[in-house]
C-alpha positions, 0 to 999 in steps of 0.5 A: 348727169349734168344733162339730166339734171338740167332737164330736171331743172327745165321740167321744174321751172316749166311745171311751176311757171304754168301751174298757177296760170293753168288753174286760173284759166280752168276756174275761168273756164268753168265760169263759161259753162254756167253764165252768171250775172256776177262779173267779179270773178273775171275782174278779181283774176285780172287784178290778181294775176299782175299783183301776184306776179309783181309783189309775190306775197303781198301781191297775193294778199291784195288779190285775196282782199280784193276777191273777198270784197268783191265776193262780199259785195256780190254775195247779197244779190245772188240767189240761194241756189247759187250761193254755194257755187259762187263760194266754191269759185271763189275758194278755187280763185284764192287757191290759184292765187296762192298756187300762182305766187308759191310756183312763181317764188319756186321758179325765182329759186331755181333761177337764182341757182342757175344764176349762181351757177353761171356767175360762179362759172364766169368767175372761174373763167376770169380766174383762169384768164388771170392765171394765164395772163400771169403764166404768160407774163412769167413765161415772157420774163423767163424767155427774155432772161434765157435770151439774155443768157444765150446772147452772153454765151454767144458773146463768150464764144465770139470772145474765145474765137477772137482769142483763137485768132490772136493765138493764130496771129502770134503763131504767124509772128513766131514763124516770122521770127523762125524766118528771121532766125534762119536768116541769122543762122544763113548769115552765121554760116557764111561767116563760118565759111569766111572764117574757113577761108581766113584760116586757110589763108592763115595756113598759107601765110604759115606755110610761107612763114616756114619757107621764110624761116628755112631761107632765113636760118643762116641770116636774120635768126635773132630777129625771127626768133624775137618775132616768133616769140611775140607770135607765140605769146599772142597766141597763148593769150588768145588761147586762154581768152578762148578757154575762158569764153568756152567755159562760159559757153558751157554754162550757158548751154547747161543752163539753157538745156535746163530751161529748155526741158522745163519749157517742154514740161510746161508745154505738156501741161499746158496742152493738157490743160488746153484739151480739158478746157476744150472738152469742158467748152464742148460739154457747155456747147452741148448744154447750151444746144439742149437749153435752146431745144427746150426753149423752143419746145416751151415757145411752141407750147406757149404758142399752142396755149394762146391759140387755145386761149384765143379759141376759148375767148371767142367761144366765151364771147359767143356765149355772152352774145347768145346770152345777151340775145336771149335776154334781149329775146326774153324781154321782147317776149315779156313785152308781147306778153304784156301787150297780150295781157293788155289785149285780154284786159281789153277784151274782158272789159269788152265782155263786161260791157257785153254782159252789161248789155246783155243784162240791160237786154235781159231786163228789157226781154227785147231780142233774145235770139239776137243776144244769143247769136252775139254771145255765140260770136263773142264765144267765138272770138274768145275761143279764137283769141285763146287759141291764138294766145296758146299758140304764141305761148307755145312758140315762145316756150318752144324758142325758149327751150331750144335756146336753153338747150343751146345754152346748156350745150355751150355751158357743157362744152365750156365746162369741158374746156375748163377741165382741159384748162385746169389739166393744162395749167397743172401741166404748165406748172410742172413745165414751170418747175422743170423751167426753174430746174433749167435755170438753176442748171444754166446758172451752174453752167455760167459759173462753170463758164466763168471758171473756165474763163479764168483758167483760160485766161491763166493758161493763156498768161502761161503760154505767153510766158512760155513762148517768151522763154521758148523764144529766148531758149530757141535763140540761146540754143541757136547761139549754142549751136553756132558757138558749138560750130564756132568751137569746133572750128576753133578747136581745130584751129587750136590744134593746128596752131598748137602743132605749129607752135610745137613745130616753131619751138622745136625750130626756135630750139634748133635756131638757138643751137644754130646760133650757139654752133655759129658762135663755135664756128667763129671760135673754132673752125674745126668744129665746122664739119660737126655742124655740117653733120648736125645740120644734115640731121636737122635737115632730115628732122625738117623733112620728117616735119614736113611730112607730118604737116602733109598728113596734118593737111590730109586730116583737114581734108578728111574733116572737110569731107565730113563737114561737107556730108553734115552740110548736105544732111543739113540742107535735106532736113532744111527742105523738109523743114520748108515743106512742112512750113508750106504745109503749114502756111496752107492750114493756116490760110484754110484755118483763117477762111474758116475763122472768117466764115464763122465770125460771119455765121455768128454775126448773122446769128445775132442779127436774127436774135436781135430781130426774131428767130429765123426758120433756118436757125436749126440748119445754121446751128448744124453748120456752126457745130460742123465747122467748129468740129472741123476747126478743132480737128485742124487745130489738133493737126496744127499742134501735132505738126508743131510737135513734130517740128519741135521734135526734128529741131531737138534731133538736128540740135543733138546731131549738131 
């Protein structure tokens, strides 16, 4: 439809622009058929055409006035036979001037319409360029904001990794503390061994003291009895002190058990919170990746739009250049037309001169044949000039038509491109709405990240407090275990000492009876036989006591065998614990290496983001994701192993 309308407009312009000059040429051609002696028709045509072309209606009025004045002046000298013919020719010339002015006005109207349409199209192009520039500015601002958000999120990730490294360092410190506790435990075992040796030495001393008591029964009974009483009183005081310490240790043990159970519950809660926080962090990482992908898609679309805009701008520049060329060509052609008009005026002046010469020759009636030949030559020259003029006009019109067709095709292409750009602007507006939604989601994710960071900080504080409580509880538990072991040893020692005290008390009673008997022996020698019998009985009782003492020694041997078994089990568990600790050390070393890799990769990514995005960014993101998954798996394995070790320690504590 657009092409049909353009063809119609072209045909109308051509028709109205050629109608007036065609009529004037026809009237002049009619004058050629009948040679007249009046010169005002061609002169009025030469004067009227430029007036009508330049001043339109005013020029038409001036041309008509000029024609009337010339016709009035020449009408008086015309014969009666030619008057009507000259009046008709004057009317034809007048109508041709009127048609020429009206056709030129119509052509100007059509040209003005075309100029308005082209100007409106150029205005639309300029508006589209302004809109595209504003869209580019908004996209650039959004790009910078998204890049800032990505940088802040990467900084948050680096902070989380630093916190994980601090947690790893704390785990290493706890390992060092465990090794310190192990060394202290070994020292306490050595002290227990030394105490057992001291107890054995004391038993030997007791045995020696019993032997000395048996030796000195009859000699220094009073002094030995006083010493034994002092020893008994000292032992009773030590027993009371040990009982009081034992009760205090019981209370501390109960309190520590309560703290330990609370710490276990807190650990479970903390592990749940850590799992939830890790899930949230993973979800946020997925959101960040999705936003990053969308951002890359938008950047690609932006680049496509920019390339398309560049192509459109180049086409606009070409069209403007072609329009300028056409305007310059039109100016050149108009200049040529003016030159041709000047040549025509010169030829017409020559024709007038020849006509004057012809009139003079006719008046003189000399050389009619020569004049005829000269007239034929002039006619032939005029025909050649008209043919040249027509050919030049045809070539100019053809070139003008070709250029108009080219311009119309280019305008059609530009209109199609404008429609495409309008559709693309609508798409970009929809994408801008999507970007706004994405920004809202990013703000929500940032708020969630802040909440998670606050929760993580609270959990870290709780974890530090729980670790301190666990360290204290572990210390208390180790002390309780040592105290239990020392308590068992002391209870065994107390049992032995109580048995020895009972035996010593019996021996003291026997010594008292012996003293009474000795006093009676001094008083009555008759009672010696009775005392001998009693001493025999006492000797038998002493033998029974020695046998019971041997039985107590067998009980000690049995307890020592059980203790050795427990020591063997303890050594096995200790070896297992050392193996697990070696595995944990290896895993920690691997974790440290992976963390170093992660930090190096993050640093490289930050550098690329500062300078420009690289081509291998997607591959690096995939590697980072894989490393983060492996890191989380290793952390979960590490936590499971720590839980198993804590269970083993609790089982060992219960067995002890």
